C-alpha positions in Angstrom: -2.2 2.3 -2.9 -6.0 1.9 -4.0 -7.3 5.1 -2.9 -5.3 7.3 -5.1 -5.7 4.8 -8.0 -9.7 5.4 -7.5 -8.9 9.1 -8.4 -10.1 9.6 -12.1 -8.4 11.9 -14.4 -8.9 13.9 -16.5 -11.1 16.3 -14.8 -12.0 19.7 -15.6 -13.1 22.7 -13.3 -14.1 26.4 -13.8 -12.0 28.1 -11.1 -14.1 30.9 -9.2 -11.4 33.2 -8.7 -9.2 32.7 -11.9 -12.2 32.7 -14.2 -10.5 29.9 -16.3 -10.9 26.5 -17.0 -8.4 24.1 -14.9 -7.9 20.5 -16.5 -5.7 17.7 -15.1 -5.1 14.6 -17.5 -2.8 11.9 -17.4 0.9 12.2 -19.0 1.3 10.5 -22.4 4.5 9.6 -23.3 3.9 10.0 -27.0 2.1 13.4 -26.5 3.9 14.9 -23.7 7.5 13.7 -23.8 9.0 16.7 -26.0 7.1 19.1 -23.7 8.5 17.5 -20.3 12.0 17.3 -21.7 11.9 21.0 -22.5 10.5 21.8 -19.2 13.0 19.8 -17.2 15.8 21.9 -19.0 14.3 25.3 -18.0 16.7 27.2 -15.7 13.9 27.8 -13.1 13.3 23.7 -13.0 16.8 22.5 -13.3 18.1 23.2 -9.6 15.2 21.4 -8.0 14.5 18.5 -10.3 18.0 17.9 -11.8 16.4 16.0 -14.6 18.2 18.2 -17.4 19.7 14.8 -18.9 19.9 13.6 -22.6 16.9 12.7 -24.2 17.1 9.0 -24.3 17.8 9.0 -20.5 14.9 11.2 -19.8 12.6 9.1 -21.8 13.7 5.9 -19.8 13.1 8.0 -16.6 9.7 9.0 -17.6 8.6 5.5 -18.9 9.7 4.1 -15.6 7.7 6.6 -13.8 4.6 6.1 -15.7 5.0 2.2 -15.1 5.0 3.0 -11.3 1.8 2.0 -9.7 2.2 4.1 -6.6 2.0 7.3 -8.6 0.0 9.1 -11.2 1.7 11.6 -13.7 -0.3 14.4 -14.7 -0.3 17.4 -16.8 -2.0 20.7 -15.6 -3.7 23.0 -18.2 -5.1 26.3 -18.1 -7.8 26.9 -20.6 -6.6 24.0 -22.4 -3.1 25.0 -22.5 -0.5 22.5 -20.7 1.5 24.4 -18.2 2.4 22.3 -15.5 3.4 18.9 -14.2 2.3 17.1 -11.3 3.2 13.5 -9.7 0.4 12.4 -7.5 1.6 9.6 -5.2 0.8 7.4 -2.2 3.3 7.6 0.5 3.0 4.0 1.0 5.7 2.6 -1.6 7.4 6.0 -1.8 11.0 6.8 -0.5 9.3 9.6 1.9 7.8 6.7 3.9 11.0 6.0 5.4 11.3 9.6 6.9 8.2 10.0 9.1 5.4 7.8 10.8 3.0 7.7 7.9 -0.6 6.5 7.7 -1.3 4.1 4.9 -3.5 6.3 3.3 -1.5 9.4 3.3 -0.9 11.1 -0.2 1.7 13.0 -1.7 2.4 15.6 -4.5 5.4 16.9 -6.3 4.8 19.9 -9.1 6.4 22.4 -11.4 5.2 25.1 -13.5 7.0 24.4 -16.8 5.7 27.1 -19.2 7.5 30.5 -18.0 4.5 32.8 -19.2 2.8 31.2 -16.1 5.3 31.8 -13.7 4.6 34.4 -10.8 1.0 34.9 -11.8 -0.7 33.2 -9.0 -1.8 30.2 -11.2 -0.2 27.8 -8.8 -2.7 28.5 -6.1 -6.0 27.3 -7.7 -4.1 24.4 -9.3 -2.6 23.1 -5.9 -6.0 23.6 -4.3 -7.7 21.8 -6.9 -5.6 18.7 -6.7 -5.9 18.7 -2.9 -9.6 18.9 -3.2 -9.5 15.9 -5.5 -7.3 14.1 -3.1 -9.2 14.7 0.1 -12.6 13.7 -1.8 -11.1 10.2 -0.9 -12.7 9.8 2.5 -9.8 7.7 3.9 -7.2 10.5 3.2 -6.4 12.4 6.1 -3.4 14.0 5.2 -1.1 15.0 2.1 2.4 15.8 2.1 5.2 17.2 0.2 8.8 17.5 0.5 10.1 20.5 -1.5 13.8 21.2 -2.0 14.7 23.3 1.2 16.3 25.9 -1.0 13.1 26.6 -2.9 11.7 29.2 -0.7 8.9 30.4 -3.2 7.5 26.9 -3.6 7.6 26.4 0.3 5.7 29.7 0.8 3.2 28.3 -1.7 2.6 25.2 0.1 2.4 27.0 3.4 -0.4 29.3 2.0 -2.4 26.4 0.8 -2.5 24.9 4.2 0.7 22.8 4.5 2.9 22.9 8.0 6.6 22.2 8.1 7.4 19.1 9.8 11.2 18.7 9.6 14.0 18.7 7.2 14.8 15.4 5.6 17.9 14.2 3.8 16.5 12.4 0.7 18.7 10.7 -1.7 18.5 13.4 -4.2 18.0 16.6 -2.1 17.3 18.1 1.4 13.9 18.6 1.5 11.5 20.2 3.9 8.6 17.7 4.8 5.3 19.6 5.0 2.0 18.3 5.6 -1.6 19.4 5.0 -4.3 18.0 7.5 -7.9 17.7 6.0 -9.4 20.4 8.2 -6.8 22.8 7.4 -7.4 22.3 3.9 -11.0 22.5 4.1 -10.7 26.1 5.7 -8.2 27.1 2.8 -10.5 25.8 0.1 -13.6 27.8 1.8 -11.3 31.1 1.7 -10.4 30.4 -1.9 -14.2 30.0 -3.0 -15.2 33.1 -0.8 -12.5 35.3 -2.1 -10.8 35.7 1.3 -7.7 33.6 0.4 
């Protein structure tokens, strides 16, 4: 778990293609609860996150996740506007560790775009690539995984374009997911393509 916890947030970059400032910062229960509660009730989020629960229940859920040492909860911003939610985690200590032969340095990611004005405009690519770059800056990390809902074809396509390869379907407690994995060398090619405008 220590590899992930050495990753420092917030951090800011100027994206070379997007020409906008990308920021990732830690979730604050006080500052972000209302925002996240609203996002979890958006029609495009409900089927895959299933957290369209009442306020007290979601507040308890969020507090539990904030207290979980194997993950970091992040808000992704474009030019200072909060528009996405990220759960950056270590596989060791996570439920997904039961479903494949993992390395103790494997990391994982969950994500959603909450603000509907940012849907379908390719913002997801620089955001995901930036998170991956941050993860792979930790030398011991050789692989990052995700397990999008098998029905979420758009998100699966995003992961594939950013360098993730399908491994297998997994029957998780809350969904049937597609386990996907991004290896360091594949990510480095994708990052180079993004920087050079050939992505």
